Every structure is written in C-alpha cells, then in structure tokens.
C-alpha positions in Angstrom: 1.6 -22.8 13.0 1.2 -22.8 9.1 3.3 -25.2 6.7 4.4 -22.4 4.1 4.0 -23.5 1.0 5.3 -21.8 -2.3 2.0 -20.0 -2.9 2.6 -18.9 0.4 6.2 -18.0 -0.2 4.8 -16.3 -3.3 2.1 -13.7 -1.7 4.8 -12.6 0.9 7.0 -11.8 -2.5 4.1 -9.5 -4.0 3.7 -7.4 -0.3 7.1 -7.4 -0.7 7.4 -6.0 -4.6 4.3 -3.4 -3.6 6.3 -2.2 -0.8 9.1 -1.3 -2.6 8.3 1.6 -4.1 7.6 4.8 -2.3 4.4 5.7 -4.2 2.5 2.1 -4.1 3.5 2.2 0.0 2.2 5.0 0.2 -1.6 4.3 -1.7 -1.3 1.3 0.7 -1.4 4.0 3.6 -3.7 6.0 1.9 -6.4 3.4 1.0 -6.3 2.0 5.2 -8.5 5.1 5.9 -10.6 4.8 3.5 -11.5 3.5 -0.5 -10.2 6.9 -2.5 -10.3 8.2 -6.7 -6.8 7.9 -8.2 -7.7 11.6 -9.0 -8.1 11.5 -5.2 -4.9 10.0 -4.3 -2.7 11.8 -6.4 -3.9 15.3 -4.6 -2.6 13.9 -1.5 -0.1 12.0 -2.5 1.4 15.3 -4.7 2.2 13.0 -7.9 0.8 12.7 -10.7 -2.3 10.8 -12.4 -0.3 8.6 -14.6 1.7 7.7 -11.8 -1.2 6.7 -9.4 -2.3 4.8 -12.4 0.7 2.9 -12.9 0.9 2.5 -10.1 -2.1 1.6 -8.7 -1.9 -1.4 -12.3 0.6 -2.7 -10.4 -1.1 -3.3 -7.1 -3.9 -4.6 -8.5 -1.7 -6.9 -10.2 0.1 -7.9 -6.7 -3.5 -8.0 -5.5 -3.3 -5.7 -2.5 -6.0 -3.2 -4.5 -10.0 -3.4 -6.8 -11.8 -1.0 -8.3 -15.6 -0.9 -8.0 -17.1 2.1 -10.9 -19.1 4.2 -9.6 -20.6 6.2 -12.5 -17.9 7.8 -13.8 -15.6 6.9 -10.8 -13.0 4.4 -10.1 -12.5 3.6 -6.4 -9.7 1.7 -4.9 -9.7 0.1 -2.2 -7.7 -2.8 0.2 -8.2 -6.0 -1.3 -8.6 -7.8 2.0 -9.7 -5.0 5.0 -6.9 -7.0 6.8 -4.2 -5.6 4.7 -4.9 -2.5 6.7 -3.9 -4.4 10.2 -1.3 -6.0 9.0 0.2 -2.5 7.6 -0.1 -0.8 10.2 1.5 -3.5 11.9 5.2 -3.3 10.0 4.9 0.5 10.6 4.5 -0.5 14.4 8.0 -3.4 13.7 9.9 -0.3 12.5 9.3 1.9 14.5 10.2 -0.5 17.3 14.0 -2.1 15.5 14.5 1.8 14.4 12.6 4.3 17.0 14.9 7.1 14.9 13.1 6.1 11.8 10.0 7.6 12.0 10.6 10.4 14.0 8.9 13.7 14.2 11.6 15.1 12.2 11.5 13.4 9.4 12.7 9.5 8.1 16.3 9.1 8.5 16.8 5.7 6.6 17.0 5.4 2.8 
C-alpha cells in the first residue's frame, strides 16, 4: 500500500473540487469518450461556450485536462487516460451505494 503524503491528499482534493460542480463533472465524463473542442462540449452539454471555457480553465488548473492546438481549434482530453477508468469506477460505486441515485427515471440525489 502506498504511503499517503500531503501531495497525494492535494491531488485528491483537486479531483474533489473538479467533481463538485456539475458542468465540470459532465465535461470529464464526456472526455472519457473522446477528445472534444469547447464548442462541441457546449453543444453536447447544452451550456454556453463561456461556461464551458470557464470550467475548462478550472479543469486545466486542477491538471485534469489538457489542450492540444490543431489549426484554429483547441482539442481537450483527459490529462491521464487512467482518469477515465477512475471516473467509471466512481460511477459504479455511486450506483452501488445508492442504486436509486442513478435510476433511469433520473437522479434522485441532489
């Protein structure tokens, strides 16, 4: 087992901060599927480009996403592919702990 350090705790705190806001969480879950441009994320998540821009800046600051410039577009992806698996594990854990939270009828937890 890894000895937990202050650095480990800080990294988990950054992840917790990122997941504490719904749009940021939805961005991370979307980027599990494939890299995306901000305009594509705005359309897919039905939020303004300004909101996406602000939330991507936060996620960059948390070092969870990174951008790659291609021509005139920035493409965002998860900074580490293992993050996608970890998010999937967290989703499974939430469904196990509270099966009604992620029911087909919609989220009952808020």
